[in-house]
C-alpha positions in Angstrom: 2.1 67.5 148.5 2.5 64.0 149.9 -0.5 61.7 149.5 -2.8 62.5 152.4 -3.9 59.7 154.8 -6.7 61.4 156.8 -8.4 63.4 154.1 -9.2 62.8 150.5 -8.6 65.5 147.8 -10.3 65.6 144.4 -10.4 68.2 141.7 -13.4 67.9 139.3 -15.0 70.7 137.2 -12.7 73.4 138.7 -13.7 72.5 142.3 -11.2 71.1 144.8 -13.1 68.9 147.3 -11.5 68.1 150.7 -13.2 65.2 152.4 -12.3 64.5 156.0 -11.7 60.8 156.0 -11.7 59.1 159.4 -15.3 57.8 159.4 -14.7 55.2 162.1 -13.6 58.1 164.4 -16.4 60.4 163.2 -13.7 62.3 161.3 -12.1 63.5 164.6 -9.4 66.1 164.1 -5.7 65.4 164.6 -2.5 67.2 164.0 -1.9 65.1 160.9 -5.4 66.1 159.6 -4.6 69.7 160.2 -1.3 69.6 158.2 -3.0 67.7 155.4 -5.8 70.2 155.2 -3.4 73.2 155.2 -1.5 71.5 152.4 -4.7 71.0 150.4 -5.5 74.7 150.7 -1.9 75.5 149.6 -2.5 73.3 146.6 -5.9 75.0 145.8 -4.3 78.5 145.8 -1.5 77.4 143.5 -3.7 75.6 141.0 -5.3 78.0 138.5 -7.7 75.3 137.4 -9.3 75.4 140.9 -12.0 78.0 141.1 -13.6 77.0 144.5 -13.0 74.7 147.5 -15.6 72.4 149.1 -14.9 70.9 152.5 -17.0 67.9 153.6 -16.8 64.7 155.7 -17.0 61.0 155.0 -20.0 59.1 156.2 -23.4 60.5 157.3 -22.8 60.6 161.1 -20.4 63.5 161.4 -18.6 66.2 159.5 -16.1 66.3 162.3 -16.8 65.3 165.9 -14.1 67.6 167.3 -10.6 66.9 168.5 -9.4 63.3 168.7 -9.7 62.5 172.4 -7.7 59.3 172.4 -5.0 61.0 174.5 -7.5 61.2 177.3 -6.9 64.0 179.9 -3.7 65.1 178.1 -5.6 65.9 174.9 -5.5 69.6 175.4 -2.2 69.7 177.4 0.2 70.5 174.6 3.2 69.7 176.9 2.0 66.1 177.4 -0.5 65.4 174.6 -0.6 65.9 170.8 1.8 68.4 169.3 0.5 70.9 166.8 3.8 72.5 166.1 7.4 71.3 165.8 8.7 74.6 167.3 9.7 73.0 170.6 8.5 73.8 174.1 7.5 77.3 175.1 8.6 76.6 178.7 12.0 78.0 179.4 14.7 76.5 181.8 13.3 78.8 184.5 9.9 77.2 184.2 8.3 80.4 182.7 6.1 80.2 179.7 6.9 82.3 176.6 3.3 83.2 175.7 4.5 84.4 172.2 6.3 81.2 171.4 5.4 79.4 168.1 5.0 76.2 170.1 2.0 77.6 172.0 -0.1 78.1 169.0 -3.5 76.5 168.8 -3.8 73.9 166.0 -7.3 74.7 165.1 -6.3 78.4 164.7 -3.5 77.4 162.3 -6.1 75.8 160.1 -8.7 78.6 160.5 -6.2 81.2 159.6 -5.2 79.2 156.5 -8.8 79.0 155.4 -9.1 82.8 156.1 -6.2 83.4 153.7 -7.6 81.3 150.9 -7.7 83.0 147.4 -10.6 80.7 146.4 -14.1 80.7 147.8 -14.7 78.0 150.4 -17.9 76.1 150.9 -18.6 73.8 153.9 -20.9 70.9 153.0 -21.5 69.7 156.6 -22.9 66.2 156.4 -23.4 65.6 160.1 -22.3 66.6 163.6 -19.8 69.6 163.6 -18.5 69.8 167.2 -15.6 71.7 168.7 -13.0 72.2 166.0 -15.5 70.6 163.7 -17.7 73.7 164.1 -15.0 76.4 164.5 -13.0 75.4 161.4 -16.1 76.1 159.3 -16.4 79.8 160.5 -13.9 81.3 158.0 -15.6 79.4 155.2 -17.7 81.7 153.0 -20.8 79.5 153.1 -22.0 76.6 155.2 -24.5 74.2 153.8 -25.8 71.6 156.3 -27.5 68.2 156.1 -30.8 68.0 157.9 -29.4 65.9 160.7 -26.3 68.1 161.3 -25.7 69.6 164.7 -23.3 72.3 165.8 -21.6 72.2 169.2 -19.3 74.9 170.7 -18.6 72.6 173.6 -15.3 74.0 174.9 -16.6 75.1 178.4 -18.0 71.6 178.8 -14.4 70.2 178.3 -12.8 72.7 180.6 -11.2 74.8 177.9 -12.2 77.9 175.9 -13.2 78.5 172.2 -10.3 78.2 169.8 -9.5 78.5 166.1 -10.0 82.3 166.2 -13.7 81.6 166.8 -14.0 84.5 169.2 -13.4 86.7 166.2 -15.5 84.8 163.6 -18.5 83.6 165.5 -19.9 86.9 166.9 -19.5 88.4 163.4 -21.6 85.7 161.9 -24.4 85.2 164.5 -24.1 88.2 166.9 -22.5 88.4 170.3 -25.5 87.2 172.4 -26.1 84.1 170.3 -22.3 83.3 170.2 -22.1 83.6 174.0 -25.3 81.5 174.5 -23.9 78.7 172.3 -20.5 78.8 173.9 -21.6 79.1 177.5 -24.0 76.2 177.3 -22.1 74.0 174.9 -25.4 72.5 173.7 -25.9 71.0 170.3 -27.5 73.4 167.9 -29.8 71.9 165.2 -29.2 72.8 161.6 -32.4 74.7 161.3 -31.6 76.9 164.4 -28.1 77.5 163.0 -29.7 78.6 159.7 -32.1 80.9 161.5 -29.1 82.5 163.4 -27.2 83.1 160.1 -24.5 80.4 160.6 -25.9 78.1 157.9 -26.9 79.2 154.4 -29.2 76.3 153.7 -30.3 72.9 154.9 -30.6 69.9 152.6 -31.4 66.2 152.6 -28.2 64.2 153.0 -28.3 63.0 149.3 -28.7 66.6 148.0 -26.0 68.3 150.2 -22.9 67.8 148.0 -24.7 68.5 144.7 -26.1 71.7 146.2 -22.6 72.7 147.3 -21.2 72.0 143.9 -24.0 74.0 142.2 -23.3 76.9 144.5 -19.6 76.8 143.7 -20.4 76.8 140.0 -22.8 79.7 140.3 -20.4 82.0 142.2 -17.4 81.4 139.9 -18.5 80.5 136.4 -18.8 84.0 135.0 -16.4 86.0 137.2 -12.7 86.8 137.0 -10.7 84.5 139.3 -8.3 87.3 140.4 -11.3 89.6 141.1 -12.9 86.8 143.2 -9.6 86.3 145.2 -9.4 90.0 145.9 -13.1 90.4 146.7 -12.9 87.5 149.2 -10.1 89.1 151.2 -11.5 92.6 150.9 -14.8 91.5 152.5 -13.4 89.4 155.2 -10.7 91.8 156.3 -12.8 94.9 156.2 -15.2 93.4 158.7 -12.6 94.2 161.3 -11.6 97.6 160.0 -11.8 100.6 162.3 -13.3 103.0 159.7 -14.8 102.9 156.2 -11.7 105.0 155.2 -9.7 101.8 155.5 -12.0 100.2 153.0 -11.8 103.2 150.7 -8.0 103.1 150.7 -8.0 99.4 149.8 -10.9 99.8 147.2 -9.1 102.7 145.5 -5.8 100.8 145.2 -7.5 97.7 143.8 -9.8 99.4 141.4 -6.9 101.4 140.0 -4.8 98.2 139.7 -7.6 96.1 138.2 -8.9 98.8 136.0 -5.7 98.6 133.9 -5.7 94.8 133.9 -6.3 92.5 130.9 -9.2 91.1 132.9 -11.0 94.4 133.0 -10.5 94.9 129.2 -11.9 91.5 128.6 -14.8 92.0 131.0 -15.9 95.1 129.2 -15.3 93.8 125.7 -17.2 90.6 126.4 -20.2 92.5 127.7 -20.3 94.8 124.7 -19.9 91.9 122.3 -22.5 89.8 124.2 -20.3 86.8 124.7 -18.8 84.9 127.6 -15.6 86.3 129.0 -12.3 84.5 128.9 -10.3 86.1 131.6 -6.5 85.9 131.1 -5.2 86.9 134.5 -4.2 84.1 136.9 -4.4 84.0 140.7 -1.1 82.3 140.9 0.8 85.1 139.2 -1.3 88.2 138.8 -2.4 89.3 142.2 -1.3 92.9 143.0 1.8 93.2 145.1 -0.2 95.0 147.8 -2.8 92.2 148.0 -4.5 92.3 151.4 -3.2 89.1 153.0 -0.1 87.8 154.6 1.6 84.5 155.4 -1.2 82.4 157.0 1.3 80.8 159.4 2.7 84.1 160.6 2.3 84.4 164.4 1.8 88.2 164.4 0.4 90.1 161.4 2.3 93.2 160.4 -0.2 96.1 160.7 2.2 98.8 159.5 
């Protein structure tokens, strides 16, 4: 990918760290930042040296203060303000809006769906205020660790819009419908400890300890496990939260256990256990995922449910 300008990307000890890097603007979200973050997740999925992804922000004031509001009142008017897509206008010559047009898609949703599609575990190390898209982009991450001074704001109704980034799917599943509605109705800033008590945040840390704690968690969850199995497990868990019946999970489990049971990873996993040694898993996420893997193109407008 091209060298990013609004984020920093580093790979160390099998962890790809994405740092939102607009500290003077409290890491406010832009269309360019969205594209750079999507490209970084693309890179992580393709790189078999990467076992986990951490997302954090530069500075100690904010993880991400929300959408960049420099366009003023046009900020959320896609016809006049920032463009999240190059697909052209969804408004036809007759003035009617094509509500299924690619150009109408929400930029935060494009990023959230890309994170949802990740084949690597994703950890948010939230170093400060997480407001608007700064809060909702974290919802498809597997874990959220917060600094003591972090605050979460689902402020959309206070800006005259509605929750975005697929948060109406993610947030109630994480904290329950009543808490999700309270936070979104009021738009108030939620302290890190309250967010932890509600289940949004895994743990709260002193600022200096936040990134080391995120890196230690990344190491713990990936060091002894097969990368392909982790990739499949991540998607199985996330997708089955929305399944209509446990039979859907049974169908998927059965296919994947059958497939993985015959894999070189499974042979190595059993052999290493019996021989009391660390496993060296040969299969790679970039090449050895089953052809029926439970995810689709993250930028697809409609998912094929057939």
